[in-house]
VODO-161163 format. One line per 10 residues: number of its first residue (from 1); their letters; for each residue x, y, z of N, C-alpha, C. Coordinates in steps of 0.05 Angstrom, whole numbers, plus 5000, padded with zeros to 4 digits. Example, Ala and Ser with C-alpha at 12.3 -4.5 7.8 and 13.67 -1.06 7.14 Angstrom:
! VODO-161163
1) AS) 5264,4886,5156,5246,4910,5156,5264,4934,5156 | 5257,4955,5142,5273,4979,5143,5258,5001,5157
***
This chain:
! VODO-161163
1) MTDTDTRWMR) 3515,2522,8535,3503,2496,8541,3498,2494,8571 | 3474,2486,8579,3467,2484,8607,3456,2456,8612 | 3452,2450,8638,3440,2425,8646,3412,2422,8634 | 3398,2445,8632,3372,2444,8619,3373,2436,8590 | 3394,2446,8576,3398,2438,8548,3402,2408,8546 | 3418,2397,8564,3423,2368,8564,3398,2352,8568 | 3382,2361,8588,3357,2347,8594,3338,2346,8571 | 3334,2370,8558,3315,2371,8535,3326,2355,8511 | 3353,2357,8507,3364,2342,8484,3361,2312,8488 | 3364,2302,8512,3361,2274,8517,3331,2266,8512
11) AALALARRGI) 3313,2284,8518,3285,2278,8512,3280,2278,8482 | 3294,2296,8467,3291,2296,8438,3303,2271,8426 | 3326,2261,8437,3338,2237,8427,3320,2213,8432 | 3307,2212,8455,3288,2191,8461,3265,2190,8441 | 3256,2214,8433,3235,2216,8413,3245,2206,8386 | 3270,2214,8379,3282,2205,8353,3285,2174,8353 | 3292,2163,8376,3296,2134,8377,3272,2118,8369 | 3248,2129,8374,3223,2116,8367,3219,2112,8337 | 3233,2128,8321,3230,2127,8293,3251,2111,8278 | 3272,2101,8293,3293,2086,8281,3282,2063,8265
21) GNTGGNPSVG) 3291,2060,8240,3282,2038,8223,3258,2044,8206 | 3246,2068,8210,3221,2074,8196,3221,2100,8182 | 3245,2109,8174,3247,2135,8161,3261,2134,8134 | 3260,2110,8121,3272,2108,8095,3301,2114,8095 | 3311,2128,8075,3339,2135,8074,3347,2159,8090 | 3327,2172,8103,3333,2195,8120,3338,2186,8149 | 3353,2202,8164,3358,2195,8192,3332,2201,8208 | 3329,2186,8230,3307,2191,8248,3315,2214,8267 | 3302,2236,8265,3309,2260,8280,3285,2267,8299 | 3292,2277,8322,3271,2287,8341,3275,2317,8344
31) CLIIKRGRLI) 3252,2331,8349,3253,2360,8353,3232,2367,8375 | 3242,2382,8395,3224,2393,8415,3225,2423,8414 | 3202,2436,8417,3200,2465,8418,3194,2473,8446 | 3211,2489,8459,3209,2496,8487,3207,2526,8490 | 3187,2536,8506,3184,2564,8510,3178,2569,8540 | 3195,2586,8552,3192,2592,8580,3192,2566,8597 | 3210,2548,8590,3213,2523,8605,3191,2503,8601 | 3174,2507,8581,3151,2490,8577,3151,2478,8549 | 3145,2452,8546,3143,2440,8520,3118,2449,8506 | 3121,2462,8483,3097,2471,8468,3093,2456,8442
41) GRGRTGQSGR) 3113,2440,8434,3110,2424,8409,3132,2404,8406 | 3126,2382,8393,3146,2361,8388,3140,2347,8362 | 3160,2336,8350,3157,2321,8325,3182,2305,8319 | 3178,2284,8304,3201,2268,8294,3197,2263,8265 | 3218,2254,8252,3217,2248,8223,3194,2229,8217 | 3179,2236,8196,3156,2220,8189,3163,2193,8176 | 3143,2177,8173,3146,2151,8160,3158,2155,8132 | 3178,2139,8126,3192,2140,8100,3208,2166,8097 | 3212,2181,8118,3230,2204,8117,3218,2231,8114 | 3192,2233,8110,3178,2259,8106,3152,2259,8122
51) PHAEVNALAD) 3145,2282,8133,3160,2307,8135,3182,2304,8156 | 3200,2325,8156,3222,2325,8175,3212,2332,8203 | 3229,2327,8222,3222,2330,8250,3214,2359,8257 | 3230,2378,8246,3225,2407,8253,3198,2416,8242 | 3191,2407,8218,3165,2414,8207,3142,2402,8223 | 3145,2377,8231,3124,2365,8248,3122,2378,8275 | 3145,2386,8287,3144,2400,8313,3131,2427,8311 | 3137,2442,8290,3125,2469,8287,3095,2466,8282 | 3087,2446,8267,3058,2441,8263,3044,2434,8289 | 3058,2419,8306,3047,2412,8332,3044,2437,8349
61) VRRRCGETAA) 3063,2456,8348,3060,2481,8363,3035,2496,8354 | 3032,2498,8328,3008,2513,8317,2982,2500,8326 | 2981,2473,8326,2957,2460,8335,2952,2464,8365 | 2973,2464,8381,2970,2466,8410,2965,2495,8419 | 2980,2514,8407,2983,2540,8419,2977,2564,8401 | 2973,2559,8375,2968,2581,8357,2990,2586,8337 | 2984,2602,8317,3002,2606,8294,3028,2619,8302 | 3029,2637,8321,3054,2652,8327,3067,2643,8353 | 3059,2621,8364,3068,2613,8391,3098,2606,8391 | 3109,2598,8368,3138,2590,8367,3157,2613,8369
71) RGATAYVTLE) 3147,2638,8366,3165,2661,8366,3179,2663,8393 | 3206,2665,8392,3222,2668,8416,3228,2642,8430 | 3219,2620,8419,3223,2594,8432,3250,2582,8424 | 3257,2560,8438,3282,2544,8432,3274,2518,8419 | 3288,2510,8398,3284,2484,8385,3307,2466,8392 | 3302,2443,8403,3322,2423,8408,3319,2402,8386 | 3339,2400,8368,3338,2383,8345,3362,2364,8346 | 3358,2338,8341,3379,2318,8345,3398,2316,8322 | 3395,2332,8301,3414,2334,8279,3410,2361,8266 | 3432,2372,8254,3430,2398,8241,3406,2400,8222
81) PCAHFGRTPP) 3390,2422,8224,3367,2425,8206,3377,2427,8177 | 3362,2415,8159,3371,2416,8131,3370,2444,8119 | 3386,2448,8098,3388,2475,8087,3384,2474,8056 | 3373,2452,8046,3370,2450,8017,3341,2445,8009 | 3334,2452,7985,3308,2446,7974,3308,2418,7962 | 3292,2401,7973,3288,2374,7963,3258,2370,7957 | 3246,2349,7968,3218,2346,7965,3203,2367,7981 | 3216,2378,8001,3205,2399,8018,3224,2422,8021 | 3215,2446,8029,3234,2468,8034,3252,2462,8057 | 3274,2478,8060,3293,2473,8081,3281,2477,8109
91) CANALIEAGI) 3288,2459,8127,3278,2461,8155,3290,2486,8169 | 3315,2493,8162,3326,2518,8174,3309,2542,8168 | 3299,2544,8143,3281,2566,8136,3255,2565,8152 | 3244,2540,8156,3219,2538,8171,3223,2548,8199 | 3245,2542,8211,3250,2551,8239,3253,2581,8240 | 3267,2592,8220,3270,2621,8219,3243,2635,8215 | 3228,2626,8197,3202,2638,8191,3183,2636,8215 | 3186,2615,8231,3169,2612,8254,3177,2629,8277 | 3200,2643,8275,3210,2661,8296,3225,2647,8318 | 3235,2623,8313,3251,2609,8333,3276,2626,8340
101) ARVVAPLADP) 3281,2630,8366,3303,2647,8374,3329,2632,8379 | 3326,2606,8385,3350,2591,8393,3347,2562,8383 | 3369,2551,8372,3369,2524,8363,3392,2509,8377 | 3386,2486,8389,3406,2470,8402,3407,2443,8387 | 3431,2435,8379,3435,2410,8364,3461,2397,8372 | 3462,2371,8370,3487,2358,8378,3508,2357,8356 | 3499,2353,8330,3517,2346,8309,3510,2361,8283 | 3530,2365,8266,3525,2374,8239,3517,2350,8222 | 3501,2355,8202,3492,2334,8184,3514,2330,8162 | 3526,2306,8160,3547,2302,8140,3537,2302,8111
111) DTRVSGRGFE) 3511,2302,8107,3501,2304,8079,3513,2328,8066 | 3525,2324,8043,3539,2346,8030,3521,2369,8022 | 3495,2365,8021,3476,2386,8015,3471,2403,8040 | 3479,2394,8063,3475,2408,8089,3502,2416,8100 | 3515,2397,8115,3542,2400,8124,3550,2428,8134 | 3535,2438,8154,3541,2464,8165,3525,2487,8154 | 3513,2483,8130,3497,2505,8118,3472,2511,8133 | 3461,2491,8146,3437,2496,8162,3443,2514,8186 | 3465,2508,8199,3473,2526,8222,3480,2554,8212 | 3494,2556,8189,3501,2582,8178,3476,2598,8172
121) ALRAAGVDVV) 3456,2586,8160,3432,2600,8153,3418,2610,8178 | 3417,2594,8199,3404,2602,8224,3419,2626,8236 | 3445,2624,8238,3461,2646,8250,3458,2671,8233 | 3458,2669,8207,3455,2692,8190,3429,2706,8194 | 3409,2691,8203,3382,2703,8209,3380,2713,8237 | 3401,2711,8253,3401,2721,8280,3392,2701,8301 | 3391,2676,8293,3383,2654,8312,3408,2646,8327 | 3406,2643,8354,3427,2634,8371,3430,2604,8367 | 3453,2594,8358,3457,2566,8353,3477,2554,8372 | 3470,2533,8386,3487,2519,8405,3491,2490,8394
131) TGVCADEAAV) 3515,2481,8391,3521,2454,8381,3537,2438,8402 | 3538,2412,8397,3554,2394,8414,3539,2383,8438 | 3514,2390,8442,3500,2380,8466,3492,2351,8461 | 3501,2333,8479,3496,2304,8477,3507,2293,8450 | 3529,2303,8441,3540,2295,8415,3546,2265,8414 | 3558,2254,8435,3565,2226,8435,3540,2208,8434 | 3519,2216,8449,3495,2200,8449,3481,2201,8422 | 3482,2225,8410,3469,2227,8383,3485,2211,8362 | 3511,2211,8365,3528,2196,8346,3522,2166,8347 | 3516,2156,8371,3509,2127,8374,3482,2122,8361
141) LLGGYLRCRA) 3463,2139,8367,3436,2136,8356,3436,2137,8325 | 3452,2155,8314,3453,2159,8285,3477,2145,8272 | 3488,2125,8286,3513,2113,8277,3512,2103,8248 | 3491,2089,8241,3489,2078,8214,3488,2100,8193 | 3471,2120,8198,3468,2142,8179,3494,2157,8176 | 3507,2164,8198,3531,2180,8197,3553,2165,8182 | 3555,2139,8187,3576,2123,8174,3571,2121,8144 | 3546,2116,8136,3540,2113,8108,3544,2140,8093 | 3538,2162,8106,3542,2188,8093,3572,2193,8090 | 3589,2181,8107,3618,2184,8104,3630,2164,8086
151) GGLPFVTLKL) 3613,2148,8072,3623,2129,8053,3628,2101,8064 | 3621,2097,8089,3625,2071,8102,3602,2052,8097 | 3602,2029,8110,3581,2009,8107,3559,2013,8128 | 3536,2001,8123,3515,2003,8143,3523,1990,8170 | 3510,1998,8191,3514,1986,8217,3500,1959,8218 | 3516,1938,8223,3505,1911,8222,3503,1899,8250 | 3479,1890,8257,3475,1874,8281,3470,1845,8273 | 3486,1827,8285,3483,1799,8280,3468,1787,8304 | 3444,1776,8298,3428,1763,8319,3431,1733,8317 | 3437,1721,8340,3440,1692,8342,3422,1681,8364
161) ATTLDGKIAT) 3408,1659,8359,3392,1646,8380,3400,1617,8381 | 3414,1610,8403,3427,1584,8404,3422,1569,8430 | 3430,1544,8430,3432,1529,8455,3457,1537,8470 | 3460,1524,8494,3484,1530,8510,3510,1524,8495 | 3509,1504,8477,3533,1497,8463,3534,1508,8435 | 3519,1530,8430,3522,1545,8405,3509,1533,8381 | 3488,1517,8385,3475,1504,8362,3449,1519,8355 | 3442,1520,8329,3418,1533,8320,3397,1514,8311 | 3404,1488,8310,3385,1468,8301,3396,1440,8308 | 3378,1420,8307,3388,1393,8310,3402,1384,8285
171) GTGESQWITG) 3413,1361,8286,3427,1350,8262,3408,1346,8239 | 3382,1343,8244,3363,1339,8222,3351,1366,8213 | 3359,1388,8226,3350,1414,8217,3327,1426,8233 | 3318,1412,8254,3296,1423,8271,3305,1446,8287 | 3292,1469,8284,3301,1493,8298,3279,1509,8312 | 3254,1502,8308,3232,1517,8319,3219,1503,8343 | 3224,1512,8368,3238,1537,8372,3261,1532,8392 | 3284,1544,8387,3307,1542,8405,3301,1560,8430 | 3292,1584,8426,3287,1603,8448,3257,1605,8452 | 3249,1617,8474,3221,1620,8482,3207,1643,8469
181) PEARARVHVM) 3181,1646,8475,3164,1667,8463,3173,1695,8470 | 3183,1699,8495,3192,1725,8503,3216,1734,8486 | 3235,1716,8481,3258,1723,8465,3250,1729,8436 | 3231,1713,8426,3222,1718,8398,3208,1744,8396 | 3193,1752,8416,3180,1778,8415,3200,1801,8416 | 3221,1797,8432,3243,1817,8433,3256,1821,8406 | 3259,1799,8392,3271,1800,8365,3254,1817,8346 | 3227,1814,8348,3210,1830,8331,3213,1860,8337 | 3216,1867,8362,3221,1895,8370,3247,1904,8357 | 3267,1887,8357,3293,1895,8345,3290,1897,8315
191) RAAHDAILVG) 3275,1880,8302,3271,1882,8273,3260,1910,8267 | 3241,1919,8282,3227,1944,8277,3246,1968,8279 | 3269,1965,8292,3288,1986,8295,3311,1985,8275 | 3307,1970,8253,3327,1968,8232,3314,1974,8205 | 3332,1980,8186,3322,1986,8159,3319,1961,8142 | 3334,1940,8149,3333,1915,8133,3338,1891,8150 | 3325,1869,8143,3331,1843,8155,3346,1827,8133 | 3369,1816,8141,3386,1801,8122,3388,1772,8131 | 3382,1753,8113,3386,1725,8119,3399,1712,8095 | 3409,1688,8100,3420,1672,8078,3399,1653,8067
201) SGTVLADDPS) 3405,1642,8043,3386,1624,8031,3381,1599,8047 | 3401,1590,8062,3398,1566,8079,3376,1570,8099 | 3374,1594,8111,3353,1600,8130,3326,1600,8117 | 3324,1610,8092,3299,1610,8078,3290,1582,8072 | 3309,1565,8063,3302,1537,8057,3294,1521,8082 | 3308,1527,8104,3303,1511,8129,3277,1520,8143 | 3272,1546,8144,3251,1556,8161,3228,1570,8146 | 3232,1578,8121,3213,1594,8106,3202,1617,8123 | 3219,1634,8134,3211,1656,8152,3196,1678,8137 | 3178,1692,8151,3164,1715,8139,3181,1740,8139
211) LDVRLAGMEA) 3200,1742,8158,3218,1765,8160,3203,1791,8162 | 3183,1792,8179,3168,1816,8184,3165,1821,8214 | 3151,1842,8221,3145,1848,8249,3116,1840,8254 | 3112,1822,8272,3085,1811,8277,3074,1818,8305 | 3085,1838,8317,3074,1847,8343,3050,1866,8337 | 3029,1863,8353,3005,1879,8349,3011,1909,8349 | 3002,1923,8329,3006,1951,8326,3032,1959,8314 | 3050,1940,8308,3077,1947,8297,3081,1935,8270 | 3060,1925,8258,3063,1911,8232,3074,1930,8210 | 3067,1956,8212,3077,1975,8192,3107,1981,8194
221) ASPRRVIADR) 3119,1972,8216,3147,1977,8221,3165,1956,8209 | 3154,1937,8194,3171,1916,8183,3192,1927,8164 | 3217,1920,8167,3238,1931,8150,3240,1917,8123 | 3257,1928,8106,3263,1915,8080,3274,1887,8084 | 3267,1869,8067,3277,1841,8070,3298,1836,8048 | 3320,1824,8057,3343,1819,8039,3352,1790,8043 | 3356,1776,8021,3366,1749,8022,3392,1747,8006 | 3413,1737,8020,3438,1731,8006,3437,1703,7996 | 3436,1700,7969,3430,1674,7957,3447,1671,7932 | 3472,1662,7936,3491,1660,7913,3480,1644,7890
231) ELRTPVTAKA) 3467,1621,7896,3458,1602,7875,3429,1605,7869 | 3416,1625,7879,3387,1630,7874,3371,1605,7881 | 3375,1595,7906,3360,1572,7915,3333,1579,7927 | 3328,1605,7931,3303,1613,7944,3279,1604,7928 | 3260,1589,7940,3236,1580,7925,3219,1603,7917 | 3205,1601,7894,3187,1622,7886,3162,1623,7903 | 3159,1603,7920,3136,1602,7939,3144,1612,7967 | 3168,1622,7971,3177,1631,7997,3159,1653,8008 | 3153,1652,8035,3136,1671,8047,3147,1700,8045 | 3173,1702,8046,3186,1729,8047,3192,1740,8020
241) LAATYIYGDG) 3181,1728,7999,3191,1735,7972,3182,1763,7962 | 3157,1769,7966,3146,1794,7954,3162,1818,7965 | 3170,1836,7947,3184,1861,7953,3210,1856,7968 | 3222,1833,7964,3248,1826,7976,3270,1829,7957 | 3293,1838,7967,3318,1840,7950,3333,1813,7953 | 3339,1801,7931,3355,1776,7931,3381,1781,7916 | 3403,1776,7930,3429,1781,7918,3442,1754,7910 | 3446,1750,7884,3457,1725,7874,3486,1729,7865 | 3498,1708,7855,3526,1708,7847,3529,1706,7817 | 3540,1727,7805,3544,1727,7776,3518,1725,7761
251) EARPAKAAAL) 3519,1712,7738,3495,1709,7721,3484,1680,7722 | 3489,1666,7744,3480,1638,7746,3449,1637,7746 | 3439,1617,7733,3410,1610,7734,3392,1633,7725 | 3396,1643,7701,3379,1666,7691,3349,1659,7691 | 3342,1634,7685,3314,1627,7685,3302,1629,7714 | 3318,1620,7734,3308,1622,7761,3306,1652,7770 | 3325,1668,7761,3324,1696,7768,3299,1709,7756 | 3292,1702,7732,3268,1712,7720,3243,1703,7735 | 3243,1678,7744,3220,1668,7758,3216,1682,7785 | 3239,1688,7799,3237,1702,7824,3227,1730,7820
261) REAGARVEML) 3236,1743,7798,3226,1770,7793,3196,1770,7787 | 3188,1750,7772,3159,1747,7766,3143,1743,7791 | 3155,1730,7811,3141,1726,7837,3141,1750,7855 | 3154,1771,7847,3154,1796,7863,3179,1804,7876 | 3201,1789,7873,3227,1796,7885,3243,1813,7866 | 3261,1829,7878,3280,1844,7862,3307,1829,7864 | 3316,1819,7842,3340,1802,7841,3364,1819,7830 | 3385,1821,7846,3409,1835,7839,3432,1815,7837 | 3445,1815,7814,3468,1796,7811,3494,1810,7816 | 3509,1801,7836,3535,1812,7843,3556,1797,7826
271) ETGASPVTLL) 3580,1808,7825,3602,1795,7811,3608,1769,7825 | 3616,1749,7810,3622,1723,7821,3642,1724,7844 | 3635,1711,7866,3653,1710,7889,3653,1736,7906 | 3634,1754,7901,3633,1779,7916,3630,1774,7946 | 3643,1791,7962,3642,1788,7991,3617,1802,8002 | 3611,1798,8028,3589,1813,8040,3593,1843,8039 | 3617,1852,8037,3622,1881,8035,3608,1892,8010 | 3609,1878,7988,3596,1887,7963,3566,1889,7967 | 3555,1869,7980,3526,1868,7985,3518,1892,8002 | 3534,1897,8024,3527,1919,8042,3530,1946,8028
281) RHLRELGLHR) 3548,1948,8009,3550,1973,7994,3524,1978,7978 | 3514,1956,7967,3488,1959,7952,3466,1968,7971 | 3465,1957,7995,3445,1965,8014,3448,1995,8022 | 3473,2003,8024,3478,2032,8031,3466,2050,8009 | 3470,2042,7984,3460,2058,7962,3429,2059,7961 | 3417,2039,7973,3387,2039,7976,3378,2056,7999 | 3396,2067,8015,3389,2083,8038,3383,2066,8062 | 3394,2042,8063,3390,2024,8086,3415,2025,8104 | 3412,2038,8127,3435,2045,8144,3439,2026,8167 | 3418,2011,8175,3419,1993,8198,3409,1966,8189
291) VFCEGGGALA) 3426,1946,8189,3419,1919,8179,3419,1899,8202 | 3398,1883,8203,3394,1863,8224,3397,1835,8211 | 3419,1822,8216,3425,1796,8204,3415,1774,8223 | 3398,1756,8212,3388,1734,8228,3397,1707,8218 | 3421,1705,8206,3432,1679,8199,3428,1672,8170 | 3436,1647,8165,3447,1626,8183,3477,1627,8186 | 3487,1603,8192,3515,1600,8200,3535,1609,8179 | 3530,1603,8154,3549,1611,8133,3550,1641,8129 | 3527,1654,8129,3526,1683,8127,3538,1697,8151 | 3532,1686,8175,3544,1698,8199,3575,1696,8198
301) AALLRHDCVD) 3585,1673,8189,3614,1670,8187,3626,1689,8166 | 3612,1693,8144,3623,1711,8123,3624,1739,8133 | 3603,1748,8147,3603,1775,8157,3625,1779,8178 | 3629,1759,8195,3651,1761,8215,3678,1761,8202 | 3682,1743,8183,3708,1741,8169,3716,1768,8157 | 3696,1782,8145,3702,1807,8132,3699,1832,8150 | 3697,1827,8176,3696,1848,8196,3673,1868,8191 | 3650,1856,8184,3626,1872,8178,3606,1875,8201 | 3611,1861,8223,3592,1860,8245,3600,1880,8266 | 3581,1898,8272,3585,1918,8293,3575,1911,8320
311) RVVWFTAGFA) 3553,1895,8320,3541,1887,8345,3531,1859,8343 | 3534,1843,8364,3523,1816,8365,3503,1815,8387 | 3479,1806,8381,3458,1801,8400,3454,1771,8402 | 3461,1759,8424,3461,1730,8426,3441,1721,8448 | 3420,1707,8438,3401,1694,8456,3409,1666,8462 | 3411,1658,8487,3420,1631,8495,3398,1617,8510 | 3390,1593,8500,3371,1577,8514,3385,1556,8532 | 3371,1547,8552,3383,1531,8573,3384,1501,8567 | 3394,1493,8544,3398,1465,8538,3419,1462,8517 | 3429,1437,8513,3450,1431,8493,3440,1411,8473
321) LGSEGRDAVG) 3452,1411,8449,3445,1392,8428,3468,1374,8421 | 3492,1380,8430,3514,1362,8424,3527,1368,8397 | 3548,1352,8391,3564,1358,8367,3548,1352,8341 | 3527,1337,8343,3511,1332,8318,3493,1355,8311 | 3490,1374,8329,3474,1398,8322,3488,1416,8302 | 3472,1435,8291,3483,1453,8271,3494,1478,8284 | 3518,1486,8277,3531,1509,8289,3519,1536,8281 | 3519,1555,8300,3508,1581,8294,3527,1597,8275 | 3552,1591,8276,3572,1605,8259,3588,1585,8245 | 3590,1588,8219,3606,1569,8202,3636,1574,8205
331) PLGLHGLSGA) 3652,1561,8189,3681,1563,8191,3691,1592,8186 | 3710,1600,8203,3721,1627,8201,3749,1627,8190 | 3761,1603,8187,3788,1602,8176,3810,1613,8194 | 3805,1611,8220,3825,1622,8239,3847,1602,8243 | 3872,1612,8247,3895,1595,8253,3906,1600,8281 | 3893,1617,8296,3902,1623,8323,3883,1643,8336 | 3885,1645,8362,3868,1663,8377,3872,1692,8368 | 3897,1699,8361,3903,1726,8354,3888,1736,8329 | 3878,1718,8313,3863,1726,8290,3833,1730,8295 | 3824,1723,8318,3795,1726,8325,3788,1755,8331
341) KRFRQVAVTP) 3766,1764,8319,3756,1791,8325,3741,1791,8352 | 3750,1807,8370,3738,1807,8397,3718,1830,8399 | 3697,1824,8414,3676,1843,8420,3675,1848,8450 | 3665,1871,8458,3663,1877,8487,3634,1874,8495 | 3629,1862,8519,3602,1858,8528,3591,1884,8539 | 3566,1891,8530,3554,1916,8540,3528,1910,8555 | 3517,1886,8554,3493,1880,8569,3488,1850,8570 | 3477,1841,8593,3467,1814,8596,3440,1816,8610 | 3419,1805,8597,3392,1808,8607,3376,1782,8605 | 3363,1774,8627,3344,1751,8624,3320,1760,8607
351) VGADIMSIWE) 3312,1742,8589,3288,1747,8572,3272,1722,8574 | 3252,1721,8591,3237,1697,8595,3256,1676,8607 | 3256,1652,8595,3273,1631,8605,3301,1632,8593 | 3306,1651,8575,3332,1653,8560,3348,1676,8570 | 3373,1678,8560,3391,1700,8567,3398,1715,8541 | 3396,1741,8541,3405,1758,8519,3430,1772,8527 | 3452,1768,8512,3476,1783,8516,3482,1800,8491 | 3492,1824,8495,3498,1842,8474,3527,1849,8474 | 3540,1847,8451,3568,1852,8448,3573,1871,8425 | 3592,1889,8429,3598,1909,8408,3628,1910,8403
361) KPDGER) 3635,1920,8379,3663,1925,8373,3674,1944,8394 | 3700,1941,8401,3712,1960,8420,3711,1989,8409 | 3711,2008,8427,3711,2036,8419,3735,2041,8400 | 3730,2057,8379,3751,2063,8360,3751,2044,8336 | 3736,2021,8338,3736,2003,8315,3709,2004,8300 | 3689,2019,8311,3663,2019,8298,3662,2041,8277
***
């Protein structure tokens, strides 16, 4: 491993970062092909997870430099190349057949169909394999995918937009808009970097949100929409209904469930009293590794109570609404400070007239 390896791997990670939230159940991977110190091809995982980054990078080499230009080159890949036949042949084979001489990667892929087999295949073919380069940075980028592959829950970001005194609406429910246009645009960028947007039924009833990405040129990056709705209160006329997953409680209101399905939603009934953990497990099985929760207060409290929140993004506007305003977080059932889950601050940034602060679970708890 050299300083040059670190520099190229960070460039590959930056390329992979651009695909986060847009690769279906597959991880967003970046691949750079370098020959004699020069970039000759690059690629990242395609929309919905296909083609893989290595295949796209090799195709880029052929377009730029010719059919055999990859021979003797180094491939910087942000995750172990796959070694199994799925919808496409193994990427390890593609690298071998292209004549790649050296592969640099930070991490093994925990997918049981890969899990070291990609590296083994490359080494068996005489390819020099270097691992561990920028491993910590890659683990952060791929945190949701790695955790879900290990049987854990998706990575959950809780977004809150409040007044100085932590209110999300007036006492009468008026909430548009607490924060300014710059903060709202930043939220759309964040939506595009997640696999799913999660809200509670109260948010749907109060705001009728579209739950999509509406920035010019980014419309296709809209993530899956998910509504936690125990009593199936979501109207069949809701803007966000089509192709949305709605999770209800038990077998309540079968007629309403049928009406929602007829309107285009997919309704999943969880066992009565199920916690957010159960819902998140369902999302994991759908291949949704990064979840962006946008409220409301009851859902935010439930996620915090069950220790499901990994990151909090809190936008604060410069005014107060007083005790009659609606709280951003509902009751947590705490009986003392010792029971509160603490987060560490990682960033504070002005966004227009508002302030964005980012908080994460302490190291070792994520």
